[in-house]
C-alpha positions in Angstrom: -26.7 -5.8 54.5 -23.8 -8.2 54.9 -20.3 -6.6 54.8 -17.2 -8.6 53.9 -14.7 -8.1 56.7 -12.4 -11.1 56.1 -9.4 -9.1 54.8 -9.2 -7.2 58.1 -9.2 -10.2 60.5 -5.6 -11.0 59.6 -4.1 -7.9 61.4 -1.9 -9.1 64.2 -3.1 -8.5 67.7 0.5 -7.8 68.8 0.4 -4.3 67.3 0.0 -2.3 70.5 0.5 1.3 69.2 -1.2 3.1 66.4 1.9 4.9 65.2 5.4 4.0 63.9 8.2 6.5 63.7 11.9 6.7 64.5 11.8 10.5 65.1 11.4 11.4 68.8 10.2 14.9 68.1 7.5 13.6 65.8 6.5 11.0 68.4 5.9 13.9 70.9 4.0 15.8 68.2 1.7 12.8 67.7 1.1 12.4 71.4 0.0 16.1 71.5 -1.8 16.5 68.2 -3.1 13.2 67.0 -5.3 10.5 68.6 -6.5 7.2 67.3 -9.1 5.4 69.4 -9.6 1.8 68.3 -13.1 0.3 68.5 -14.7 3.6 68.8 -17.7 2.2 66.9 -19.3 -1.1 67.9 -20.0 -3.6 65.1 -23.7 -2.6 65.3 -22.9 1.1 65.1 -20.6 0.6 62.2 -23.3 -1.3 60.4 -25.9 1.4 61.1 -23.6 4.1 59.8 -22.7 2.1 56.7 -26.3 1.2 55.9 -27.2 4.9 55.9 -24.5 6.1 53.5 -23.9 3.0 51.3 -27.1 3.1 49.2 -26.4 6.7 48.1 -22.7 6.2 47.6 -23.3 3.2 45.3 -25.2 5.5 42.9 -22.0 7.5 42.4 -19.2 6.5 40.1 -15.6 6.2 41.3 -13.5 9.1 40.0 -9.8 9.2 39.2 -9.2 13.0 38.8 -9.7 15.1 42.0 -10.0 18.8 41.7 -6.7 19.3 43.6 -5.2 16.0 42.4 -5.2 14.6 46.0 -7.3 11.5 45.6 -7.4 8.5 43.2 -10.2 6.0 42.9 -12.8 7.8 45.1 -16.4 9.0 45.3 -17.5 11.5 47.9 -20.5 13.5 49.1 -21.5 15.7 52.1 -24.4 15.1 54.3 -26.1 17.4 56.8 -29.1 15.3 58.1 -28.6 11.9 59.7 -30.9 9.3 61.3 -31.2 9.5 65.1 -28.7 6.7 65.8 -26.0 8.1 63.6 -26.5 11.6 64.9 -25.7 10.3 68.4 -22.5 8.8 67.1 -21.5 12.1 65.4 -22.3 13.9 68.6 -19.9 11.6 70.5 -17.2 12.4 67.9 -17.8 16.2 68.3 -17.6 15.9 72.1 -14.2 14.3 71.9 -12.7 16.2 69.0 -13.9 19.8 69.4 -14.3 22.1 72.4 -18.0 23.1 72.9 -17.4 26.7 71.9 -15.8 25.8 68.5 -18.2 26.1 65.6 -18.3 22.9 63.5 -19.0 22.7 59.8 -22.6 21.7 59.3 -21.9 19.3 56.5 -20.1 16.0 57.2 -17.8 14.7 54.5 -18.2 11.1 53.3 -15.2 9.7 51.4 -15.4 6.3 49.7 -12.1 4.8 48.4 -12.3 1.7 46.2 -9.9 -1.2 46.9 -7.2 0.3 44.7 -8.0 3.9 45.7 -5.6 6.0 47.7 -5.1 9.6 49.0 -1.9 11.3 47.8 0.3 13.4 50.1 -1.2 16.8 50.7 -1.7 19.4 53.4 -5.3 20.7 53.7 -5.9 24.3 52.8 -6.6 26.4 55.9 -9.3 28.4 54.1 -11.6 25.5 53.9 -11.6 24.2 57.5 -10.2 24.8 60.9 -7.4 23.3 62.9 -9.0 19.9 63.7 -10.3 17.0 61.6 -11.9 13.9 63.0 -12.7 10.8 61.0 -14.4 7.5 61.5 -13.0 4.5 59.5 -15.6 2.1 58.1 -15.0 -1.2 56.3 -11.3 -1.6 55.5 -8.3 -0.8 57.8 -5.7 1.4 56.2 -2.3 3.1 56.8 -1.9 6.9 56.9 1.5 8.4 56.4 2.6 11.7 57.8 5.7 13.5 56.3 7.1 16.8 57.5 6.7 19.5 54.9 10.3 20.6 55.1 12.1 17.4 56.1 11.1 14.3 54.2 13.1 12.1 56.6 10.7 13.1 59.4 7.7 10.8 58.9 5.4 8.4 60.7 2.9 5.7 59.7 -0.5 5.6 61.4 -2.6 2.5 61.6 -6.3 3.3 61.1 -8.2 0.1 61.9 -11.8 -0.4 60.9 -14.2 1.1 63.4 -11.6 3.5 64.8 -11.7 7.2 65.3 -8.8 9.4 64.4 -8.3 13.1 65.3 -5.7 15.3 63.8 -5.0 18.9 64.8 -2.7 21.9 64.8 0.9 21.0 63.8 0.1 17.6 62.5 -2.5 19.2 60.2 -0.4 22.1 59.0 3.2 21.0 59.1 2.9 17.5 57.8 1.4 16.1 54.6 -0.9 13.1 55.1 -1.8 10.3 52.7 -3.6 7.0 52.7 -1.2 4.4 51.2 -2.3 2.4 48.2 -2.9 -1.3 48.4 0.6 -2.3 47.2 2.3 -0.2 50.0 -0.2 -0.9 52.8 2.2 -2.0 55.5 2.6 -1.1 59.2 5.6 -2.1 61.2 6.5 -4.6 58.5 3.1 -6.3 58.5 0.9 -6.2 55.4 -2.4 -4.4 56.2 -4.9 -5.8 53.7 -6.8 -3.0 52.1 -10.2 -3.1 50.5 -13.0 -0.6 50.0 -12.8 2.2 52.7 -15.4 4.7 53.8 -14.4 7.5 56.1 -16.9 9.9 57.8 -15.1 13.2 58.4 -16.0 16.1 60.6 -14.2 19.5 60.6 -14.5 22.8 62.5 -15.0 26.1 60.7 -11.9 27.9 59.5 -10.6 31.0 61.3 -12.0 34.2 59.7 -8.6 35.5 58.9 -7.7 32.3 57.0 -10.6 32.8 54.6 -9.5 36.2 53.4 
């Protein structure tokens, strides 16, 4: 299946860091608790992953009312079983994102945002998942914004290029809201980041037992 990638070939190659913030303390927090690895997936791996999830996702309708009002223009599902190639990719993600002894959620979350879809600012509930989230970005690049829960002037923009892996944990997960900017606001360091359909493959670890009570 051919995938239209043209909108993402205009991103300037002179962008050398994946984050943009003027706050030194937040910059240190990002270094400690957030990682973005560009080109984690090869073109072939991205195609293999996309081709496994796309036929099912296309049978779903895009929705505009999320149960916690966090997402607009989306369709989503969870998957437990993967083909052999994609299971190897997911195992690579787990090896980087989670210590071996940490129990991972068995189901992988697949989130499909349409071109005009976006994720509103929110902080994930601790009762549903643990301290770490790892996501693969398929199709379109996008910009994630982090904003401190108690200080709106403390924020950062994160560039999530197609085929990249992002990992968020601890303070970045619990002290900052995160969002994926809508098409009209999709800029990074002053440069427009063209946004189209975006699929993310998201892995999480299990919540702490005390957080589920």
